[in-house]
C-alpha positions as CSV (number, residue, x, y, z in Angstrom):
1,M,-2.4,-18.0,23.0
2,T,-0.2,-20.6,24.6
3,A,-1.8,-23.4,22.4
4,K,-1.4,-21.3,19.3
5,S,2.3,-20.5,20.1
6,Q,3.0,-24.3,20.0
7,V,1.5,-24.7,16.6
8,K,4.1,-24.9,13.8
9,V,3.5,-24.4,10.1
10,G,6.0,-25.3,7.4
11,F,5.9,-25.3,3.6
12,E,8.0,-27.0,1.0
13,V,7.7,-25.9,-2.6
14,S,9.1,-28.0,-5.5
15,F,8.7,-28.0,-9.3
16,K,8.2,-31.4,-10.9
17,E,6.6,-30.1,-14.1
18,P,7.6,-26.4,-14.5
19,Q,7.2,-26.7,-18.3
20,A,3.5,-27.3,-17.6
21,H,3.4,-24.4,-15.2
22,Y,2.9,-26.2,-11.9
23,A,4.3,-25.8,-8.4
24,E,4.0,-28.7,-5.8
25,V,3.2,-27.5,-2.3
26,E,3.5,-29.5,0.9
27,M,2.1,-27.8,4.0
28,T,2.9,-29.3,7.4
29,I,0.9,-28.3,10.5
30,S,2.0,-29.6,13.9
31,G,0.7,-29.0,17.4
32,L,-2.8,-28.1,16.3
33,V,-4.7,-31.0,18.0
34,K,-8.3,-30.6,16.9
35,D,-11.1,-32.6,15.4
36,Y,-10.7,-30.7,12.1
37,V,-8.6,-27.9,10.6
38,D,-9.7,-25.4,8.1
39,V,-7.0,-24.1,5.7
40,K,-7.6,-21.1,3.5
41,M,-6.0,-19.4,0.5
42,P,-6.4,-15.6,0.1
43,V,-8.8,-14.4,-2.6
44,W,-6.8,-11.2,-3.4
45,A,-3.3,-9.7,-3.2
46,P,-2.7,-6.6,-1.1
47,G,-1.8,-3.6,-3.3
48,S,-4.0,-4.9,-6.1
49,Y,-7.6,-4.2,-5.2
50,L,-9.5,-7.0,-7.1
51,V,-10.8,-10.3,-5.9
52,R,-8.8,-12.7,-8.1
53,E,-10.0,-16.1,-6.7
54,F,-6.5,-17.6,-6.4
55,S,-8.0,-20.9,-5.2
56,K,-9.2,-21.5,-8.8
57,S,-5.6,-22.6,-9.6
58,V,-5.4,-25.3,-6.9
59,E,-5.8,-28.9,-7.7
60,G,-4.8,-32.3,-6.3
61,F,-5.6,-31.4,-2.7
62,A,-4.9,-34.2,-0.3
63,A,-4.2,-34.6,3.5
64,T,-2.4,-37.3,5.5
65,T,-1.2,-38.0,9.0
66,A,1.6,-40.5,9.5
67,G,1.2,-41.6,5.8
68,K,-2.5,-42.3,6.2
69,A,-5.1,-40.4,4.2
70,L,-7.4,-38.0,6.1
71,K,-10.9,-37.1,5.1
72,Y,-11.4,-33.5,3.8
73,E,-14.1,-31.4,2.1
74,K,-14.2,-28.0,0.6
75,V,-16.3,-25.7,2.7
76,R,-16.2,-22.5,0.7
77,K,-14.5,-21.3,-2.5
78,N,-11.1,-20.8,-0.8
79,A,-11.3,-23.1,2.2
80,W,-10.7,-26.8,2.8
81,R,-11.7,-28.6,6.0
82,V,-9.3,-31.4,7.0
83,Y,-10.7,-33.9,9.5
84,S,-7.5,-34.4,11.4
85,A,-9.0,-36.4,14.3
86,K,-6.7,-34.8,16.9
87,A,-3.6,-35.8,15.0
88,N,-0.6,-33.9,16.2
89,T,0.9,-33.5,12.7
90,I,-0.8,-33.4,9.4
91,K,0.5,-32.9,5.9
92,I,-1.5,-31.2,3.2
93,N,-0.4,-31.5,-0.4
94,Y,-1.7,-29.6,-3.4
95,R,-0.6,-28.3,-6.8
96,V,-0.8,-24.7,-8.1
97,Y,-1.1,-23.9,-11.8
98,A,0.7,-20.7,-12.5
99,F,0.6,-19.2,-16.0
100,E,-0.4,-15.5,-15.8
101,V,2.2,-12.9,-16.5
102,S,1.8,-10.0,-14.2
103,V,3.4,-8.5,-11.1
104,R,0.6,-9.8,-8.9
105,T,0.1,-13.4,-10.1
106,S,2.4,-16.4,-10.2
107,F,4.1,-17.7,-13.3
108,I,6.1,-20.8,-13.8
109,D,7.9,-22.3,-16.9
110,E,11.1,-24.2,-17.6
111,S,13.2,-21.1,-17.2
112,H,12.0,-19.8,-13.8
113,A,9.3,-19.6,-11.2
114,F,7.7,-16.4,-9.8
115,L,5.6,-17.1,-6.8
116,S,3.2,-14.4,-5.8
117,T,2.6,-15.9,-2.3
118,T,-1.1,-15.0,-1.8
119,G,-1.8,-17.4,-4.7
120,V,0.5,-20.2,-3.5
121,F,0.3,-20.6,0.3
122,M,-2.6,-21.4,2.6
123,Y,-3.1,-20.6,6.3
124,P,-5.0,-22.2,9.2
125,D,-8.2,-20.3,9.6
126,G,-8.0,-17.7,12.4
127,M,-4.2,-18.1,12.8
128,L,-2.7,-15.4,10.6
129,K,-0.3,-14.4,13.4
130,L,1.4,-17.8,13.3
131,P,5.0,-17.9,12.1
132,S,6.0,-20.2,9.3
133,T,8.9,-21.6,7.3
134,V,9.2,-22.0,3.6
135,K,11.7,-24.3,1.9
136,I,12.2,-23.9,-1.8
137,I,13.5,-26.9,-3.8
138,P,14.6,-25.4,-7.1
139,Y,14.1,-27.3,-10.3
140,K,17.2,-29.0,-11.8
141,G,19.6,-26.3,-13.1
142,W,18.0,-23.5,-11.1
143,T,20.5,-22.1,-8.7
144,K,19.0,-18.9,-7.1
145,V,16.2,-17.8,-4.9
146,S,15.4,-14.1,-4.4
147,T,12.9,-12.9,-1.8
148,G,12.4,-10.4,1.0
149,L,11.8,-13.2,3.5
150,E,14.4,-13.8,6.2
151,P,16.8,-16.7,5.4
152,L,17.0,-19.5,7.9
153,A,20.6,-19.9,8.9
154,G,22.3,-23.1,7.9
155,Q,19.5,-24.3,5.6
156,A,19.7,-23.7,1.9
157,F,16.8,-21.9,0.3
158,T,14.8,-22.0,3.5
159,Y,13.1,-18.9,4.9
160,T,11.0,-17.7,7.8
161,A,8.1,-15.4,8.2
162,A,7.0,-14.0,11.5
163,D,3.3,-14.2,10.5
164,F,1.2,-14.8,7.4
165,D,0.9,-11.1,6.7
166,I,4.6,-11.1,6.1
167,L,4.6,-14.3,4.1
168,F,1.8,-13.0,1.9
169,D,3.8,-9.8,1.4
170,S,7.0,-11.5,0.2
171,P,7.1,-12.7,-3.4
172,I,9.7,-15.3,-4.4
173,E,11.7,-15.5,-7.6
174,V,13.4,-18.9,-8.3
175,G,15.7,-19.7,-11.2
176,N,18.9,-18.3,-12.6
177,Q,18.2,-14.6,-12.3
178,D,21.0,-12.1,-12.7
179,V,21.5,-10.8,-9.1
180,F,23.5,-7.7,-8.1
181,E,23.5,-5.5,-5.0
182,F,24.0,-1.9,-3.8
183,T,23.8,-0.2,-0.5
184,A,21.8,3.0,0.1
185,S,20.6,4.7,3.2
186,G,22.4,2.1,5.2
187,V,20.3,-0.7,3.7
188,K,21.5,-3.5,1.4
189,H,19.4,-3.7,-1.8
190,E,19.3,-6.8,-4.0
191,V,18.2,-6.6,-7.6
192,A,17.1,-9.8,-9.3
193,M,16.8,-9.5,-13.0
194,Y,14.9,-12.2,-15.0
195,G,14.6,-12.2,-18.7
196,G,17.9,-10.6,-19.8
197,G,18.1,-7.0,-21.1
198,N,20.5,-4.3,-22.2
199,Y,20.8,-2.8,-18.7
200,D,24.1,-1.5,-17.3
201,K,24.4,-2.9,-13.7
202,E,26.8,-0.3,-12.5
203,R,24.6,2.5,-13.8
204,L,21.5,1.0,-12.2
205,K,23.3,0.6,-8.9
206,A,24.2,4.3,-8.8
207,D,20.9,5.6,-10.0
208,M,18.6,3.3,-8.0
209,A,20.6,4.3,-4.9
210,K,19.8,8.0,-5.6
211,I,16.1,7.3,-5.6
212,V,16.4,5.3,-2.3
213,E,18.3,8.2,-0.7
214,Q,15.7,10.8,-1.9
215,G,12.8,8.8,-0.5
216,T,14.6,8.2,2.8
217,A,15.3,12.0,3.1
218,I,11.6,12.8,3.2
219,Y,10.9,10.4,6.1
220,G,14.2,10.6,7.9
221,E,14.6,6.9,8.1
222,N,14.6,3.7,6.0
223,P,12.6,1.1,7.9
224,N,14.2,-2.0,6.3
225,K,17.2,-4.1,7.0
226,H,17.3,-5.3,3.5
227,Y,15.2,-4.8,0.3
228,T,14.7,-6.9,-2.8
229,F,13.8,-5.7,-6.3
230,I,12.4,-8.6,-8.5
231,V,12.5,-7.3,-12.1
232,H,10.9,-9.3,-14.9
233,N,12.2,-8.1,-18.3
234,F,10.0,-8.9,-21.3
235,A,9.8,-7.8,-24.9
236,Q,7.2,-5.2,-23.6
237,G,6.8,-5.1,-19.8
238,S,5.3,-2.7,-17.3
239,G,3.7,-2.5,-13.9
240,G,4.8,-2.9,-10.4
241,L,3.5,-4.1,-7.0
242,E,4.8,-2.9,-3.7
243,H,5.6,-5.1,-0.7
244,L,6.9,-4.6,2.8
245,N,10.6,-4.9,2.0
246,S,10.5,-5.8,-1.7
247,T,8.8,-5.1,-5.0
248,V,8.1,-6.8,-8.3
249,L,8.6,-4.7,-11.5
250,G,7.8,-5.4,-15.1
251,A,10.2,-3.8,-17.6
252,S,11.1,-3.9,-21.3
253,R,14.4,-5.7,-21.7
254,D,15.7,-3.6,-24.7
255,A,14.7,-0.2,-23.5
256,Y,17.4,0.5,-20.9
257,D,19.7,2.1,-23.5
258,K,17.2,4.8,-24.5
259,R,16.6,7.8,-22.2
260,E,12.8,7.4,-22.4
261,G,13.0,3.7,-21.6
262,Y,15.6,4.1,-18.9
263,N,13.8,6.9,-17.2
264,G,10.5,5.0,-17.5
265,F,12.2,2.2,-15.5
266,L,13.5,4.6,-12.9
267,N,10.1,6.2,-12.6
268,L,8.7,2.7,-11.8
269,V,11.4,2.2,-9.2
270,A,10.6,5.5,-7.7
271,H,6.9,4.7,-7.5
272,E,7.2,1.3,-6.0
273,Y,10.0,2.3,-3.6
274,Y,8.0,5.3,-2.3
275,H,5.3,2.7,-1.3
276,L,7.8,1.5,1.3
277,W,6.5,4.3,3.4
278,N,3.2,5.3,1.8
279,V,0.7,2.4,2.1
280,K,3.0,-0.2,3.5
281,R,3.5,1.7,6.7
282,L,1.7,5.1,6.4
283,R,-1.6,3.5,5.4
284,P,-5.4,4.0,5.5
285,I,-6.8,2.2,8.5
286,A,-8.8,-0.2,6.4
287,L,-5.6,-1.6,4.8
288,G,-4.4,-3.8,7.7
289,P,-4.8,-6.1,9.4
290,F,-6.1,-7.6,6.2
291,D,-9.2,-9.7,5.6
292,Y,-8.0,-12.1,2.9
293,D,-11.5,-13.5,2.3
294,N,-13.2,-10.3,1.2
295,E,-12.7,-6.9,-0.2
296,N,-11.0,-4.3,2.1
297,Y,-12.8,-1.0,1.4
298,T,-11.2,2.4,1.8
299,T,-11.9,5.9,0.3
300,S,-8.2,6.8,0.6
301,L,-6.5,5.0,-2.3
302,W,-6.1,8.5,-3.9
303,V,-3.5,9.0,-1.1
304,A,-2.1,5.5,-1.1
305,E,-1.6,5.3,-4.9
306,G,-2.4,8.8,-6.3
307,F,0.1,10.5,-4.0
308,T,2.7,7.8,-4.8
309,A,2.2,8.6,-8.5
310,Y,2.8,12.2,-7.7
311,Y,5.9,11.5,-5.6
312,E,7.5,9.5,-8.4
313,N,7.9,12.8,-10.2
314,K,9.4,14.5,-7.2
315,L,11.9,11.7,-6.6
316,M,12.9,11.8,-10.3
317,V,13.6,15.5,-10.4
318,R,15.3,15.5,-7.0
319,S,17.5,12.7,-8.1
320,G,18.5,14.6,-11.2
321,F,17.0,12.3,-13.8
322,I,14.6,14.9,-15.2
323,T,14.8,18.7,-15.3
324,E,12.5,21.1,-13.4
325,K,10.8,21.9,-16.8
326,E,10.3,18.2,-17.6
327,C,8.8,17.6,-14.2
328,I,6.4,20.5,-14.6
329,D,5.5,19.3,-18.1
330,Q,4.6,15.9,-16.7
331,L,2.5,17.5,-14.0
332,V,0.7,19.7,-16.5
333,T,0.0,16.6,-18.6
334,A,-1.4,14.8,-15.6
335,V,-3.8,17.7,-15.0
336,N,-4.7,17.8,-18.7
337,N,-5.5,14.1,-18.8
338,V,-7.8,14.2,-15.7
339,Y,-9.5,17.4,-17.1
340,N,-10.3,15.6,-20.4
341,T,-11.7,12.5,-18.6
342,P,-15.5,12.8,-18.7
343,G,-15.8,10.4,-15.8
344,A,-14.0,13.0,-13.6
345,R,-17.2,15.0,-13.7
346,V,-19.2,11.9,-12.5
347,Q,-17.1,10.1,-9.9
348,S,-15.1,11.6,-7.1
349,V,-11.6,10.4,-6.3
350,A,-12.9,9.1,-2.9
351,E,-15.6,7.1,-4.7
352,A,-13.1,5.8,-7.2
353,S,-11.0,4.6,-4.2
354,Y,-13.9,2.7,-2.7
355,D,-15.1,1.3,-6.0
356,A,-11.6,0.0,-7.0
357,W,-12.8,-3.5,-6.4
358,I,-15.5,-3.4,-9.1
359,K,-14.4,-0.7,-11.5
360,L,-10.7,0.1,-11.9
361,Y,-9.6,-3.4,-12.7
362,R,-12.8,-4.2,-14.6
363,P,-13.1,-1.4,-17.2
364,N,-15.5,-1.5,-20.1
365,E,-16.1,0.6,-23.2
366,N,-17.9,3.3,-21.1
367,S,-15.5,3.5,-18.2
368,N,-13.9,6.7,-19.3
369,N,-17.3,8.4,-19.2
370,T,-18.3,7.2,-15.7
371,T,-15.1,6.8,-13.7
372,V,-11.8,8.4,-12.9
373,S,-8.6,6.7,-11.9
374,Y,-7.6,7.3,-8.3
375,Y,-4.0,7.1,-9.5
376,A,-4.5,9.9,-12.0
377,K,-6.9,12.1,-10.0
378,G,-5.0,11.3,-6.8
379,E,-1.8,12.6,-8.5
380,V,-3.5,15.8,-9.4
381,V,-5.0,16.2,-5.9
382,G,-1.6,15.7,-4.4
383,L,-0.2,18.4,-6.7
384,L,-2.9,20.9,-5.8
385,M,-2.6,20.1,-2.1
386,D,1.1,20.4,-2.1
387,I,0.9,23.8,-3.8
388,E,-1.8,25.0,-1.4
389,I,0.3,24.0,1.6
390,A,3.4,25.7,0.2
391,H,1.5,28.8,-0.7
392,A,-0.2,29.1,2.7
393,T,3.1,28.7,4.5
394,K,5.1,30.9,2.1
395,G,7.2,27.9,1.1
396,A,8.1,26.9,4.6
397,K,6.1,23.7,4.5
398,S,4.9,21.2,1.8
399,L,3.2,17.9,1.4
400,D,6.5,16.3,2.5
401,D,5.9,17.6,6.0
402,V,2.3,16.1,6.0
403,M,3.5,12.7,4.8
404,K,6.3,12.5,7.4
405,A,4.0,13.6,10.2
406,M,1.5,11.0,9.2
407,Y,4.2,8.3,9.0
408,D,5.4,9.2,12.5
409,M,1.8,9.2,13.8
410,G,1.2,5.8,12.4
411,K,4.4,4.4,14.1
412,K,3.3,5.9,17.4
413,L,-0.3,4.7,17.2
414,K,0.6,1.4,15.5
415,R,-2.3,1.6,13.2
416,G,-3.5,3.2,9.9
417,Y,-5.0,6.7,9.6
418,T,-8.7,7.7,9.1
419,D,-9.7,10.2,6.4
420,A,-10.5,12.7,9.1
421,E,-7.0,12.3,10.7
422,F,-5.3,12.9,7.3
423,K,-7.3,16.1,6.7
424,K,-6.6,17.3,10.2
425,M,-2.9,16.9,9.7
426,V,-3.0,18.8,6.4
427,E,-4.7,21.6,8.2
428,H,-2.2,21.5,11.1
429,I,0.8,21.7,8.8
430,S,-0.6,24.3,6.5
431,G,-2.5,26.4,9.2
432,K,-5.4,26.5,6.8
433,D,-8.9,25.1,6.7
434,F,-9.1,22.5,3.9
435,T,-12.9,21.7,4.2
436,A,-13.7,23.4,0.9
437,F,-10.7,21.8,-0.8
438,W,-12.0,18.3,0.3
439,A,-15.5,19.1,-0.8
440,R,-14.4,20.2,-4.2
441,Y,-11.5,17.8,-5.1
442,V,-11.7,14.8,-2.8
443,N,-15.4,14.2,-2.3
444,G,-16.6,16.3,-5.2
445,T,-16.1,16.5,-8.9
446,D,-15.3,20.2,-9.4
447,V,-13.4,21.3,-12.5
448,I,-9.7,21.7,-11.6
449,E,-8.6,25.4,-11.3
450,Y,-5.3,24.6,-13.0
451,A,-4.3,28.2,-13.9
452,K,-4.7,29.4,-10.3
453,Y,-2.7,26.6,-8.7
454,F,0.2,26.6,-11.2
455,D,0.3,30.4,-10.9
456,Y,0.9,30.0,-7.2
457,A,4.1,28.2,-8.2
458,G,5.2,30.6,-10.8
459,V,4.1,28.5,-13.7
460,K,1.9,30.0,-16.5
461,V,-0.4,27.3,-17.9
462,T,-2.5,28.1,-21.0
463,N,-5.1,26.1,-22.9
464,E,-4.1,26.1,-26.5
465,N,-7.7,25.1,-27.5
466,E,-9.2,28.2,-25.8
467,G,-11.1,30.4,-28.2
468,K,-11.0,27.9,-31.0
469,N,-14.1,26.2,-32.4
470,I,-12.6,22.8,-33.1
471,P,-15.0,20.3,-34.6
472,Y,-15.0,17.1,-32.6
473,L,-16.7,13.8,-33.3
474,G,-15.8,12.0,-30.0
475,V,-15.0,8.6,-31.4
476,A,-12.1,6.4,-30.5
477,S,-11.3,3.6,-32.9
478,K,-9.2,0.5,-33.3
479,K,-8.0,-1.3,-36.5
480,T,-8.7,-5.0,-36.6
481,E,-7.7,-7.1,-39.7
482,G,-7.7,-3.9,-41.8
483,R,-11.1,-2.8,-40.7
484,M,-11.9,0.2,-38.3
485,F,-14.2,-0.3,-35.4
486,V,-15.5,2.1,-32.7
487,S,-13.9,1.3,-29.4
488,A,-15.3,4.2,-27.3
489,I,-17.6,7.2,-27.4
490,A,-17.0,10.3,-25.4
491,R,-19.9,11.5,-23.2
492,N,-22.0,14.3,-24.8
493,S,-19.9,14.3,-27.9
494,A,-21.5,14.5,-31.4
495,A,-21.2,10.7,-31.8
496,W,-22.8,10.2,-28.4
497,V,-25.7,12.5,-29.2
498,D,-26.4,11.2,-32.7
499,G,-26.1,7.5,-32.0
500,I,-22.7,6.1,-33.1
501,N,-22.2,2.9,-31.2
502,V,-19.2,1.1,-29.8
503,N,-18.4,-1.9,-32.0
504,D,-19.8,-0.2,-35.1
505,E,-17.5,-0.8,-38.1
506,L,-16.6,2.6,-39.6
507,I,-17.1,2.5,-43.4
508,S,-17.1,6.1,-44.7
509,V,-17.6,9.8,-44.0
510,D,-19.6,11.6,-46.7
511,G,-18.5,8.8,-49.0
512,T,-14.8,8.9,-48.2
513,P,-13.6,5.5,-47.0
514,I,-12.3,5.3,-43.5
515,E,-8.8,3.8,-43.3
516,S,-7.4,5.5,-40.2
517,A,-8.6,7.3,-37.0
518,I,-11.8,9.0,-38.0
519,D,-11.3,12.2,-35.9
520,R,-8.1,13.0,-37.8
521,M,-9.7,12.6,-41.3
522,P,-10.0,15.8,-43.4
523,A,-13.6,14.9,-43.8
524,I,-13.9,15.8,-40.1
525,T,-11.1,18.3,-39.5
526,S,-11.9,20.5,-42.5
527,K,-15.5,20.9,-41.3
528,K,-16.9,23.6,-39.0
529,V,-18.7,23.2,-35.7
530,G,-22.4,22.7,-36.6
531,D,-21.7,21.0,-39.9
532,V,-23.5,17.7,-40.5
533,V,-21.6,14.7,-41.8
534,E,-23.0,11.4,-42.9
535,I,-21.2,8.4,-41.4
536,R,-21.8,5.0,-42.8
537,V,-21.3,2.1,-40.4
538,A,-21.9,-1.6,-40.3
539,R,-23.7,-2.7,-37.2
540,D,-24.2,-6.4,-36.7
541,G,-23.5,-6.9,-40.3
542,M,-26.1,-4.3,-41.6
543,L,-25.2,-1.0,-43.2
544,K,-26.5,2.1,-41.5
545,D,-26.1,5.8,-42.5
546,I,-26.0,8.2,-39.5
547,K,-26.1,12.0,-39.8
548,V,-23.9,13.5,-37.2
549,K,-23.9,17.3,-36.3
550,L,-20.4,18.2,-35.3
551,K,-19.9,19.8,-31.9
552,A,-17.0,21.8,-30.6
553,T,-14.4,20.0,-28.5
554,T,-14.5,20.7,-24.7
555,N,-11.1,19.1,-24.3
556,V,-8.2,21.3,-23.1
557,K,-4.7,21.2,-24.5
558,L,-2.5,22.6,-21.7
559,A,1.0,23.9,-22.0
560,G,3.1,25.3,-19.1
561,V,6.1,27.6,-19.0
562,I,8.1,28.8,-16.0
563,D,7.4,32.5,-15.3
564,E,10.7,34.3,-15.6
565,N,9.2,37.2,-13.7
566,A,7.9,35.1,-10.8
567,T,7.7,36.7,-7.4
568,E,9.8,35.5,-4.5
569,L,6.7,33.8,-3.0
570,Q,6.1,32.0,-6.3
571,K,9.7,30.8,-6.4
572,A,9.5,29.7,-2.8
573,V,6.3,27.7,-3.5
574,R,7.9,26.0,-6.5
575,K,11.0,25.1,-4.6
576,A,9.0,23.7,-1.7
577,V,6.9,21.6,-4.0
578,L,9.6,20.2,-6.4
579,F,12.8,20.3,-4.3
């Protein structure tokens, strides 16, 4: 430990050719007197559960000591061995190509640089606990740097990280971003806007502060000294990635003046800010300390992400941005969408969490039939669990109490929770055995009892498709250069049973040319369940006529209304859940 404490790591990042999308990185290691040093780059970014192989974008690797070249070799896909020959100080230089627009990958052009740090910085093998410094040298004309890293006093654009986990959790925006600040829950918040937009800064300051305050109210404290929002505004933007004291958001630059667009942005703010507690601190035990070389498996992403998706609704209604009815409508829609996902009958939400690395971020044409999103199903499980707790305690407790208790437990134990510990806390707060609930909705694939749960909260939910024999083909299509192609087939639908294939070009139904979505054509909608239609397709350039016997849709179309005659218990449950 003494030897490691004497080791110093520093980085300098510059931009000689930003128009070509490159960053120049110089890494200096001193005090590590060994025959050789292995340096590694992470293969994934925490919060985004996919191995992305960041080292594929590295080139021009070289190592020197006192100006003399050192021998090196690549020893694995993301590791370089530098034969330092016991030199006290070595310099490692490399370039990183950055041209992928997303909240989790770096992007550089002549207007700015966004550095997603897991794909930019390397670390000495086995020394993730080492502190480091990062000096940014902005390209000519760039004047600002925004990051959650701690600034080093007296040194412009120079920052410190207590360890590599913090460095890898602190994205950096460099350029001429529009920066404004607000204070909420006693914490200074910086908002760095890149890409322009029709946003109103004063309105955003006030409204983002409301979300911060509502999130803090749940947990009783805000664990940050300062927080940074990095917002990338594009013609069409979306997505977010949480970090320890910052987040990166993708937004649409011209949507801020419309209620739907503005609330969509605030919804994203609410989601990513809620992660400040849920997953960044209150976390599954597998998610930290991180193994940056391999997948980090957990069956609890339905809590980490799904519950966060659920809580964005609660923060929005508590902040006054949506009405109680609008919040309920969104939750009913969430249940509707999961119910109509065939894969929800195949894959449990715990399995979906574990398989995130190979399935969620790598969908194919059959994914909807075989998988369920731990975001979507986790949101629904969060809703059901919240209602169950509130009902069991007559409105005295809710999922809020579980999340705060788990947060406090994590602080005390200084580690993440196990699946069993989370279940035990739910049972402790509710005073109820949740074994059957876990078996049905977490580890199982049971159909959601939506009417029962919403009724607990004084909301009447009906299926508008119930009792109707609606003919259903089960084909999703997309238009390409004026031609219609099958993009997906629903499991056990008429198209599935009778052999329509993905990538078939749709030509006609009973001789009527197909020019739009086939399921909405009168040639389908005017038929009855059991009728046979003849669909002509082109498959691999050859015409094929397929007789399809229409089946009834099994999809639900849910609608919810607040029960004006709700009992006091139902009102108490609804209040505990939403407010």
